[in-house]
TORPA-4810 file (N, C-alpha, C, O; in nm, 3 decimals):
<nodes>
NODE_1_18.113_6.211_12.437_18.135_6.296_12.320_18.058_6.426_12.334_18.112_6.534_12.308_M
NODE_2_17.928_6.416_12.377_17.845_6.536_12.391_17.902_6.626_12.499_17.909_6.748_12.482_V
NODE_3_17.943_6.565_12.614_17.998_6.646_12.722_18.124_6.716_12.679_18.143_6.833_12.714_N
NODE_4_18.210_6.648_12.605_18.334_6.710_12.557_18.304_6.832_12.471_18.364_6.938_12.491_F
NODE_5_18.211_6.818_12.375_18.182_6.928_12.284_18.119_7.045_12.358_18.147_7.160_12.328_L
NODE_6_18.032_7.014_12.459_17.972_7.123_12.536_18.076_7.194_12.618_18.069_7.316_12.635_L
NODE_7_18.176_7.118_12.671_18.278_7.180_12.754_18.369_7.270_12.677_18.431_7.359_12.735_S
NODE_8_18.381_7.251_12.548_18.468_7.337_12.468_18.407_7.474_12.447_18.479_7.567_12.412_T
NODE_9_18.279_7.488_12.466_18.213_7.616_12.442_18.186_7.642_12.296_18.152_7.755_12.259_G
NODE_10_18.199_7.541_12.212_18.178_7.558_12.069_18.033_7.527_12.035_17.976_7.432_12.089_L
NODE_11_17.972_7.607_11.946_17.836_7.581_11.903_17.836_7.486_11.786_17.924_7.493_11.701_R
NODE_12_17.737_7.395_11.781_17.726_7.301_11.669_17.707_7.378_11.540_17.612_7.456_11.530_R
NODE_13_17.795_7.359_11.440_17.787_7.438_11.317_17.683_7.380_11.223_17.638_7.267_11.239_P
NODE_14_17.646_7.460_11.125_17.564_7.409_11.016_17.646_7.311_10.937_17.769_7.313_10.942_A
NODE_15_17.577_7.223_10.862_17.647_7.116_10.791_17.751_7.169_10.696_17.861_7.114_10.687_L
NODE_16_17.719_7.276_10.623_17.815_7.329_10.526_17.938_7.383_10.594_18.049_7.361_10.545_G
NODE_17_17.924_7.452_10.707_18.038_7.506_10.779_18.124_7.394_10.835_18.246_7.400_10.829_V
NODE_18_18.058_7.291_10.891_18.134_7.179_10.947_18.215_7.111_10.841_18.332_7.078_10.863_A
NODE_19_18.154_7.087_10.725_18.227_7.018_10.618_18.347_7.100_10.573_18.455_7.045_10.552_A
NODE_20_18.329_7.231_10.559_18.440_7.315_10.514_18.551_7.314_10.616_18.669_7.308_10.579_A
NODE_21_18.517_7.320_10.744_18.621_7.322_10.846_18.691_7.189_10.856_18.812_7.184_10.878_A
NODE_22_18.616_7.081_10.840_18.679_6.951_10.846_18.775_6.932_10.730_18.883_6.874_10.748_L
NODE_23_18.737_6.979_10.613_18.828_6.970_10.500_18.951_7.055_10.524_19.062_7.018_10.483_L
NODE_24_18.933_7.167_10.588_19.048_7.253_10.617_19.144_7.186_10.712_19.265_7.205_10.705_A
NODE_25_19.088_7.106_10.802_19.175_7.039_10.897_19.261_6.933_10.831_19.366_6.898_10.884_L
NODE_26_19.216_6.879_10.712_19.292_6.775_10.644_19.424_6.830_10.594_19.545_6.810_10.586_A
NODE_27_19.344_6.895_10.571_19.455_6.986_10.557_19.488_7.018_10.665_19.581_7.096_10.680_G
NODE_28_20.060_6.637_11.605_20.022_6.629_11.659_20.062_6.701_11.750_20.005_6.699_11.859_C
NODE_29_21.278_6.373_13.294_21.217_6.440_13.408_21.315_6.530_13.482_21.420_6.501_13.538_A
NODE_30_21.245_6.661_13.465_21.315_6.754_13.551_21.237_6.770_13.678_21.124_6.722_13.687_T
NODE_31_21.293_6.837_13.777_21.222_6.859_13.901_21.120_6.971_13.883_21.137_7.058_13.798_Q
NODE_32_21.015_6.966_13.964_20.909_7.065_13.950_20.957_7.205_13.982_20.898_7.303_13.937_A
NODE_33_21.065_7.216_14.058_21.116_7.346_14.096_21.196_7.411_13.985_21.230_7.529_13.997_T
NODE_34_21.226_7.340_13.880_21.303_7.396_13.770_21.218_7.493_13.689_21.096_7.477_13.679_H
NODE_35_21.283_7.593_13.631_21.216_7.683_13.539_21.185_7.608_13.409_21.255_7.512_13.376_E
NODE_36_21.081_7.651_13.334_21.057_7.591_13.202_21.181_7.602_13.116_21.248_7.705_13.116_P
NODE_37_21.212_7.497_13.042_21.335_7.493_12.965_21.312_7.543_12.824_21.205_7.524_12.766_S
NODE_38_21.415_7.608_12.769_21.413_7.653_12.631_21.540_7.601_12.565_21.650_7.642_12.601_T
NODE_39_21.525_7.511_12.470_21.641_7.450_12.405_21.595_7.382_12.278_21.476_7.360_12.258_A
NODE_40_21.693_7.348_12.192_21.657_7.269_12.076_21.606_7.136_12.125_21.675_7.065_12.199_R
NODE_41_21.487_7.103_12.084_21.420_6.987_12.140_21.488_6.858_12.097_21.543_6.848_11.987_A
NODE_42_21.484_6.761_12.185_21.530_6.627_12.152_21.413_6.533_12.171_21.319_6.565_12.243_T
NODE_43_21.418_6.419_12.108_21.308_6.323_12.117_21.363_6.182_12.109_21.468_6.157_12.051_T
NODE_44_21.289_6.090_12.170_21.329_5.950_12.166_21.278_5.881_12.041_21.305_5.763_12.021_S
NODE_45_21.204_5.953_11.956_21.151_5.893_11.835_21.264_5.848_11.745_21.353_5.927_11.713_L
NODE_46_21.262_5.724_11.703_21.366_5.672_11.617_21.322_5.680_11.472_21.205_5.707_11.442_T
NODE_47_21.415_5.657_11.382_21.384_5.664_11.240_21.288_5.553_11.199_21.210_5.570_11.105_A
NODE_48_21.293_5.441_11.268_21.206_5.329_11.237_21.100_5.318_11.346_21.128_5.270_11.456_Q
NODE_49_20.979_5.362_11.316_20.874_5.361_11.418_20.738_5.352_11.352_20.721_5.385_11.235_T
NODE_50_20.642_5.308_11.430_20.504_5.301_11.382_20.412_5.332_11.499_20.420_5.268_11.604_S
NODE_51_20.323_5.430_11.481_20.228_5.469_11.584_20.094_5.501_11.520_20.086_5.529_11.401_R
NODE_52_19.989_5.495_11.602_19.856_5.529_11.553_19.779_5.595_11.666_19.789_5.555_11.782_A
NODE_53_19.701_5.698_11.631_19.617_5.769_11.727_19.477_5.781_11.668_19.460_5.802_11.547_Y
NODE_54_19.378_5.769_11.754_19.239_5.787_11.712_19.169_5.872_11.817_19.194_5.856_11.937_H
NODE_55_19.084_5.961_11.772_19.012_6.044_11.869_18.914_6.138_11.804_18.874_6.119_11.689_G
NODE_56_18.877_6.241_11.880_18.780_6.340_11.836_18.842_6.478_11.845_18.934_6.501_11.923_R
NODE_57_18.792_6.569_11.764_18.844_6.705_11.769_18.730_6.805_11.761_18.623_6.777_11.707_F
NODE_58_18.756_6.924_11.815_18.671_7.041_11.794_18.764_7.153_11.753_18.871_7.170_11.812_A
NODE_59_18.726_7.230_11.652_18.812_7.334_11.599_18.737_7.466_11.594_18.620_7.471_11.559_I
NODE_60_18.807_7.572_11.631_18.754_7.708_11.622_18.852_7.789_11.539_18.971_7.792_11.569_Q
NODE_61_18.802_7.854_11.434_18.890_7.923_11.340_18.816_8.041_11.280_18.695_8.053_11.296_Y
NODE_62_18.889_8.127_11.210_18.830_8.238_11.137_18.832_8.207_10.988_18.936_8.167_10.935_N
NODE_63_18.719_8.225_10.921_18.715_8.197_10.778_18.778_8.313_10.700_18.833_8.406_10.760_D
NODE_64_18.772_8.307_10.568_18.836_8.407_10.485_18.775_8.545_10.501_18.837_8.645_10.464_Q
NODE_65_18.654_8.553_10.555_18.588_8.681_10.580_18.607_8.731_10.723_18.549_8.831_10.763_N
NODE_66_18.690_8.657_10.799_18.715_8.697_10.937_18.607_8.655_11.034_18.610_8.697_11.150_G
NODE_67_18.512_8.573_10.990_18.405_8.526_11.077_18.449_8.400_11.153_18.510_8.310_11.095_Q
NODE_68_18.418_8.396_11.282_18.455_8.280_11.363_18.366_8.162_11.330_18.243_8.175_11.323_Q
NODE_69_18.428_8.046_11.309_18.356_7.923_11.275_18.396_7.811_11.372_18.507_7.811_11.427_R
NODE_70_18.305_7.717_11.391_18.329_7.601_11.476_18.295_7.473_11.400_18.204_7.473_11.317_N
NODE_71_18.366_7.368_11.427_18.336_7.239_11.366_18.393_7.127_11.454_18.475_7.153_11.542_A
NODE_72_18.348_7.006_11.430_18.398_6.892_11.506_18.392_6.767_11.421_18.326_6.764_11.318_Y
NODE_73_18.461_6.663_11.466_18.461_6.535_11.395_18.556_6.437_11.461_18.594_6.454_11.577_G
NODE_74_18.593_6.334_11.386_18.684_6.230_11.433_18.809_6.230_11.347_18.808_6.278_11.234_N
NODE_75_18.916_6.175_11.401_19.040_6.169_11.325_19.114_6.039_11.352_19.102_5.979_11.459_F
NODE_76_19.192_5.998_11.254_19.290_5.890_11.268_19.424_5.944_11.219_19.433_5.993_11.107_D
NODE_77_19.526_5.935_11.302_19.660_5.977_11.264_19.753_5.857_11.276_19.763_5.795_11.382_L
NODE_78_19.820_5.825_11.166_19.911_5.711_11.164_20.047_5.754_11.112_20.057_5.833_11.018_R
NODE_79_20.150_5.702_11.173_20.285_5.728_11.125_20.358_5.595_11.104_20.349_5.504_11.186_E
NODE_80_20.428_5.588_10.994_20.508_5.472_10.960_20.644_5.524_10.916_20.658_5.579_10.807_A
NODE_81_20.744_5.507_11.002_20.876_5.564_10.979_20.864_5.715_10.960_20.823_5.784_11.053_N
NODE_82_20.898_5.769_10.845_20.897_5.914_10.825_20.770_5.966_10.759_20.762_6.084_10.725_S
NODE_83_20.670_5.881_10.740_20.546_5.920_10.675_20.433_5.931_10.777_20.413_5.840_10.859_T
NODE_84_20.359_6.042_10.772_20.246_6.065_10.861_20.120_6.080_10.777_20.119_6.157_10.680_V
NODE_85_20.014_6.008_10.812_19.887_6.016_10.741_19.777_6.054_10.838_19.757_5.988_10.940_T
NODE_86_19.705_6.162_10.807_19.594_6.209_10.889_19.465_6.195_10.810_19.450_6.253_10.702_L
NODE_87_19.372_6.117_10.863_19.241_6.098_10.801_19.135_6.168_10.886_19.130_6.148_11.007_Q
NODE_88_19.052_6.250_10.821_18.945_6.321_10.890_18.811_6.261_10.852_18.785_6.230_10.736_L
NODE_89_18.727_6.244_10.953_18.596_6.182_10.931_18.488_6.268_10.994_18.512_6.337_11.093_L
NODE_90_18.369_6.264_10.936_18.258_6.333_10.998_18.203_6.247_11.111_18.248_6.133_11.129_N
NODE_91_18.107_6.296_11.190_18.057_6.219_11.303_17.994_6.085_11.265_17.979_5.998_11.351_P
NODE_92_17.958_6.067_11.138_17.903_5.940_11.093_18.009_5.842_11.045_17.978_5.730_11.005_L
NODE_93_18.136_5.885_11.050_18.246_5.797_11.011_18.283_5.803_10.865_18.363_5.721_10.819_G
NODE_94_18.228_5.898_10.789_18.261_5.911_10.647_18.388_5.994_10.630_18.402_6.099_10.693_Q
NODE_95_18.479_5.947_10.546_18.605_6.016_10.523_18.581_6.147_10.447_18.516_6.148_10.343_T
NODE_96_18.634_6.255_10.502_18.622_6.386_10.440_18.751_6.430_10.373_18.748_6.499_10.271_L
NODE_97_18.864_6.390_10.427_18.992_6.429_10.369_19.102_6.342_10.427_19.091_6.291_10.538_A
NODE_98_19.208_6.325_10.348_19.327_6.251_10.392_19.448_6.334_10.352_19.463_6.370_10.235_V
NODE_99_19.535_6.363_10.448_19.659_6.434_10.418_19.776_6.345_10.457_19.779_6.287_10.566_V
NODE_100_19.872_6.334_10.368_19.990_6.250_10.390_20.114_6.337_10.383_20.133_6.412_10.287_T
NODE_101_20.198_6.327_10.484_20.322_6.404_10.491_20.440_6.309_10.491_20.451_6.221_10.577_S
NODE_102_20.530_6.327_10.395_20.653_6.250_10.386_20.766_6.348_10.356_20.738_6.459_10.310_A
NODE_103_20.891_6.312_10.380_21.001_6.405_10.353_20.999_6.457_10.209_21.007_6.379_10.114_P
NODE_104_20.987_6.589_10.196_20.992_6.650_10.065_20.862_6.649_9.987_20.857_6.701_9.875_G
NODE_105_20.754_6.590_10.043_20.629_6.584_9.969_20.510_6.568_10.063_20.517_6.494_10.161_Q
NODE_106_20.401_6.637_10.031_20.276_6.623_10.103_20.163_6.609_10.002_20.168_6.668_9.894_A
NODE_107_20.062_6.530_10.038_19.949_6.506_9.949_19.819_6.526_10.025_19.804_6.478_10.137_T
NODE_108_19.725_6.598_9.963_19.592_6.618_10.019_19.491_6.554_9.926_19.484_6.588_9.808_L
NODE_109_19.411_6.460_9.979_19.308_6.392_9.901_19.171_6.431_9.954_19.140_6.415_10.072_E
NODE_110_19.089_6.484_9.862_18.952_6.522_9.894_18.858_6.433_9.812_18.894_6.390_9.703_L
NODE_111_18.738_6.405_9.863_18.646_6.316_9.791_18.616_6.367_9.650_18.584_6.484_9.630_P
NODE_112_18.627_6.277_9.554_18.590_6.304_9.414_18.672_6.416_9.349_18.625_6.481_9.256_N
NODE_113_18.795_6.438_9.399_18.882_6.539_9.340_19.022_6.480_9.324_19.061_6.391_9.399_K
NODE_114_19.099_6.529_9.225_19.237_6.482_9.210_19.320_6.521_9.332_19.295_6.626_9.391_P
NODE_115_19.418_6.440_9.371_19.504_6.474_9.484_19.582_6.603_9.458_19.621_6.631_9.345_P
NODE_116_19.603_6.680_9.564_19.685_6.799_9.559_19.819_6.768_9.623_19.825_6.696_9.723_L
NODE_117_19.928_6.820_9.567_20.061_6.791_9.620_20.139_6.920_9.640_20.112_7.021_9.575_T
NODE_118_20.234_6.916_9.732_20.324_7.028_9.759_20.449_6.973_9.826_20.458_6.853_9.852_A
NODE_119_20.545_7.061_9.855_20.670_7.016_9.917_20.650_6.974_10.062_20.721_6.886_10.111_D
NODE_120_20.554_7.036_10.131_20.531_7.002_10.271_20.386_7.032_10.307_20.313_7.096_10.231_N
NODE_121_20.346_6.986_10.424_20.207_7.000_10.466_20.168_7.147_10.481_20.060_7.187_10.439_V
NODE_122_20.256_7.227_10.543_20.224_7.367_10.566_20.196_7.441_10.436_20.100_7.516_10.426_S
NODE_123_20.282_7.418_10.337_20.262_7.482_10.207_20.132_7.436_10.144_20.058_7.517_10.089_T
NODE_124_20.104_7.307_10.151_19.983_7.252_10.091_19.858_7.310_10.157_19.765_7.352_10.088_L
NODE_125_19.857_7.314_10.289_19.741_7.369_10.359_19.724_7.517_10.328_19.612_7.564_10.307_M
NODE_126_19.834_7.591_10.325_19.826_7.734_10.299_19.771_7.762_10.160_19.686_7.849_10.142_Q
NODE_127_19.819_7.688_10.062_19.774_7.710_9.925_19.631_7.664_9.903_19.554_7.730_9.832_Q
NODE_128_19.594_7.552_9.963_19.462_7.495_9.938_19.353_7.556_10.025_19.239_7.573_9.980_A
NODE_129_19.387_7.589_10.150_19.285_7.630_10.246_19.302_7.772_10.299_19.210_7.825_10.361_M
NODE_130_19.418_7.833_10.276_19.440_7.968_10.325_19.507_7.976_10.460_19.541_8.086_10.504_G
NODE_131_19.529_7.865_10.528_19.606_7.861_10.652_19.662_7.721_10.672_19.614_7.625_10.613_F
NODE_132_19.766_7.713_10.756_19.835_7.585_10.776_19.805_7.528_10.914_19.785_7.603_11.010_A
NODE_133_19.802_7.396_10.923_19.780_7.325_11.048_19.900_7.235_11.078_19.971_7.195_10.986_L
NODE_134_19.923_7.204_11.206_20.048_7.139_11.247_20.049_6.988_11.231_20.074_6.916_11.328_P
NODE_135_20.021_6.939_11.111_20.019_6.794_11.091_20.156_6.733_11.123_20.164_6.628_11.187_V
NODE_136_20.263_6.799_11.080_20.397_6.746_11.103_20.433_6.744_11.251_20.500_6.652_11.298_E
NODE_137_20.388_6.847_11.326_20.420_6.852_11.468_20.341_6.755_11.552_20.388_6.713_11.658_G
NODE_138_20.222_6.717_11.507_20.136_6.631_11.587_20.201_6.497_11.620_20.178_6.443_11.728_L
NODE_139_20.280_6.444_11.527_20.341_6.312_11.552_20.429_6.313_11.676_20.444_6.210_11.741_R
NODE_140_20.486_6.428_11.709_20.569_6.440_11.828_20.486_6.487_11.948_20.500_6.433_12.058_Y
NODE_141_20.400_6.586_11.927_20.328_6.645_12.039_20.232_6.547_12.105_20.202_6.561_12.223_W
NODE_142_20.183_6.449_12.029_20.092_6.351_12.088_20.164_6.241_12.166_20.099_6.159_12.229_L
NODE_143_20.299_6.239_12.162_20.371_6.131_12.233_20.362_6.137_12.387_20.335_6.033_12.446_Q
NODE_144_20.383_6.249_12.456_20.411_6.386_12.411_20.561_6.415_12.413_20.635_6.369_12.501_P
NODE_145_20.603_6.493_12.313_20.742_6.533_12.301_20.749_6.654_12.209_20.665_6.669_12.120_S
NODE_146_20.848_6.739_12.229_20.869_6.849_12.136_20.927_6.793_12.006_21.000_6.694_12.007_A
NODE_147_20.894_6.858_11.895_20.953_6.819_11.766_21.102_6.850_11.768_21.142_6.948_11.831_A
NODE_148_21.184_6.769_11.702_21.330_6.780_11.717_21.395_6.886_11.628_21.514_6.913_11.647_P
NODE_149_21.324_6.946_11.534_21.389_7.029_11.434_21.379_7.179_11.460_21.424_7.258_11.377_D
NODE_150_21.321_7.220_11.572_21.314_7.362_11.605_21.318_7.379_11.756_21.297_7.284_11.832_S
NODE_151_21.345_7.501_11.797_21.354_7.528_11.940_21.216_7.521_12.004_21.115_7.554_11.942_R
NODE_152_21.213_7.478_12.130_21.086_7.462_12.202_21.105_7.498_12.348_21.213_7.482_12.404_A
NODE_153_20.999_7.547_12.407_20.995_7.576_12.551_20.901_7.474_12.615_20.784_7.466_12.578_R
NODE_154_20.951_7.397_12.709_20.871_7.291_12.771_20.851_7.319_12.919_20.941_7.369_12.987_T
NODE_155_20.733_7.286_12.969_20.700_7.302_13.110_20.646_7.170_13.162_20.562_7.107_13.099_T
NODE_156_20.694_7.129_13.279_20.650_7.005_13.339_20.546_7.031_13.448_20.544_7.137_13.509_F
NODE_157_20.461_6.931_13.470_20.356_6.939_13.570_20.418_6.940_13.710_20.488_6.845_13.745_D
NODE_158_20.395_7.045_13.790_20.454_7.048_13.924_20.404_6.936_14.015_20.472_6.899_14.111_P
NODE_159_20.285_6.881_13.984_20.232_6.771_14.063_20.287_6.636_14.019_20.281_6.538_14.093_Q
NODE_160_20.340_6.632_13.898_20.397_6.509_13.844_20.509_6.546_13.747_20.485_6.559_13.627_N
NODE_161_20.632_6.562_13.797_20.744_6.609_13.714_20.779_6.515_13.599_20.860_6.550_13.514_P
NODE_162_20.720_6.396_13.596_20.744_6.304_13.486_20.663_6.342_13.362_20.690_6.292_13.253_Q
NODE_163_20.564_6.430_13.378_20.472_6.460_13.268_20.483_6.605_13.222_20.495_6.697_13.303_R
NODE_164_20.478_6.623_13.092_20.473_6.757_13.036_20.335_6.818_13.060_20.233_6.749_13.051_L
NODE_165_20.333_6.948_13.090_20.206_7.020_13.096_20.190_7.118_12.981_20.078_7.157_12.948_S
NODE_166_20.304_7.157_12.916_20.292_7.253_12.806_20.418_7.251_12.720_20.529_7.235_12.770_K
NODE_167_20.397_7.268_12.590_20.506_7.291_12.495_20.472_7.417_12.416_20.358_7.435_12.373_I
NODE_168_20.570_7.503_12.397_20.556_7.620_12.311_20.656_7.604_12.197_20.777_7.605_12.219_E
NODE_169_20.605_7.590_12.075_20.693_7.560_11.962_20.628_7.603_11.832_20.509_7.583_11.810_Q
NODE_170_20.709_7.663_11.743_20.665_7.699_11.607_20.537_7.782_11.606_20.454_7.766_11.517_D
NODE_171_20.521_7.870_11.705_20.403_7.955_11.710_20.281_7.891_11.773_20.175_7.953_11.778_G
NODE_172_20.294_7.769_11.821_20.183_7.697_11.883_20.204_7.682_12.033_20.316_7.665_12.080_W
NODE_173_20.094_7.689_12.108_20.091_7.650_12.249_20.019_7.517_12.256_19.903_7.506_12.216_D
NODE_174_20.088_7.417_12.309_20.031_7.284_12.322_20.013_7.257_12.471_20.111_7.237_12.543_I
NODE_175_19.888_7.256_12.518_19.857_7.238_12.659_19.800_7.099_12.683_19.701_7.059_12.622_D
NODE_176_19.865_7.025_12.773_19.822_6.888_12.805_19.729_6.895_12.927_19.772_6.924_13.038_Y
NODE_177_19.601_6.868_12.903_19.500_6.883_13.006_19.477_6.756_13.087_19.441_6.763_13.204_L
NODE_178_19.499_6.639_13.026_19.473_6.514_13.097_19.552_6.401_13.032_19.574_6.398_12.911_A
NODE_179_19.595_6.308_13.118_19.661_6.185_13.074_19.572_6.067_13.109_19.490_6.074_13.200_Y
NODE_180_19.590_5.958_13.036_19.510_5.838_13.059_19.541_5.779_13.196_19.655_5.785_13.243_A
NODE_181_19.439_5.723_13.259_19.457_5.657_13.388_19.514_5.517_13.366_19.488_5.454_13.264_D
NODE_182_19.591_5.471_13.462_19.648_5.336_13.457_19.535_5.234_13.447_19.428_5.255_13.505_A
NODE_183_19.556_5.123_13.375_19.682_5.079_13.313_19.711_5.141_13.177_19.816_5.114_13.120_P
NODE_184_19.619_5.224_13.123_19.647_5.290_12.996_19.756_5.395_13.015_19.784_5.437_13.127_A
NODE_185_19.818_5.436_12.906_19.924_5.536_12.911_19.902_5.639_12.801_19.825_5.616_12.707_T
NODE_186_19.970_5.751_12.813_19.968_5.851_12.708_19.872_5.965_12.735_19.801_5.969_12.836_G
NODE_187_19.870_6.060_12.640_19.789_6.180_12.650_19.642_6.145_12.627_19.609_6.063_12.542_V
NODE_188_19.554_6.209_12.705_19.410_6.190_12.688_19.344_6.313_12.628_19.261_6.300_12.537_K
NODE_189_19.379_6.432_12.677_19.322_6.556_12.624_19.433_6.658_12.604_19.520_6.674_12.689_R
NODE_190_19.429_6.727_12.490_19.531_6.828_12.459_19.466_6.939_12.378_19.384_6.914_12.289_V
NODE_191_19.504_7.062_12.409_19.460_7.180_12.333_19.578_7.240_12.259_19.688_7.252_12.314_N
NODE_192_19.555_7.279_12.133_19.657_7.346_12.054_19.600_7.481_12.010_19.492_7.487_11.952_L
NODE_193_19.673_7.588_12.039_19.627_7.721_12.004_19.737_7.800_11.935_19.856_7.781_11.961_T
NODE_194_19.694_7.888_11.845_19.785_7.977_11.773_19.718_8.114_11.764_19.596_8.123_11.747_R
NODE_195_19.797_8.219_11.777_19.741_8.354_11.779_19.728_8.416_11.640_19.632_8.488_11.615_E
NODE_196_19.824_8.388_11.550_19.825_8.458_11.421_19.852_8.361_11.307_19.965_8.314_11.290_D
NODE_197_19.747_8.332_11.227_19.607_8.370_11.249_19.546_8.287_11.361_19.593_8.177_11.389_P
NODE_198_19.440_8.338_11.425_19.385_8.268_11.541_19.327_8.131_11.503_19.253_8.118_11.406_P
NODE_199_19.363_8.033_11.583_19.317_7.896_11.557_19.326_7.817_11.687_19.426_7.825_11.758_L
NODE_200_19.221_7.741_11.717_19.219_7.658_11.836_19.169_7.519_11.800_19.065_7.503_11.735_Q
NODE_201_19.245_7.418_11.843_19.209_7.278_11.819_19.207_7.207_11.953_19.302_7.214_12.031_I
NODE_202_19.098_7.138_11.981_19.084_7.059_12.104_19.073_6.913_12.066_18.987_6.875_11.986_K
NODE_203_19.159_6.832_12.124_19.164_6.689_12.091_19.135_6.605_12.213_19.183_6.634_12.323_L
NODE_204_19.057_6.501_12.194_19.039_6.394_12.292_19.084_6.266_12.227_19.029_6.226_12.124_V
NODE_205_19.183_6.198_12.286_19.236_6.074_12.230_19.170_5.955_12.296_19.161_5.949_12.419_L
NODE_206_19.124_5.861_12.217_19.066_5.737_12.268_19.177_5.637_12.292_19.267_5.621_12.209_D
NODE_207_19.171_5.571_12.405_19.277_5.475_12.440_19.235_5.334_12.400_19.311_5.239_12.420_Q
</nodes>
């Protein structure tokens, strides 16, 4: 955990900054010689599915005053059919926020406060925190797969054409840095970046 955080180049924030950033977060084979593809994405995700991811994150963002902030913590992301629930925890394992995304409705729960609701996660995050995070996209990007409802540009690893190395979708660059070693499967490390407004999220998934 310490090595991961040091490798990100992020400085350990003060407690107040970390808490604010964590709450904001509650608010995822072609041949190597082929060019990166641009098309409406397809996915093998079925309507009836259940998945769970657990890991750590480091986030770099600009606050409302334009000052760069850093924070880190743990997360649990669970999907059950069309509902996605993201729980954010501090390094001690205490829940800081829970965001739930379902068709036509999103809910943000903060400690000791009434739940906030909106039509979707992006709207809820924008209204509550001032910027939106890709909760809806994470369920696909962590598979890894492009989300099916918008166009995406995908690039495969030239050393292993079976694996994605990058997805560009909905203003996000999703870079796959490492996959789990056998016998485990799936993504191990992934970076998500956005230019406007600037935001960087680094994830390490525990297998």
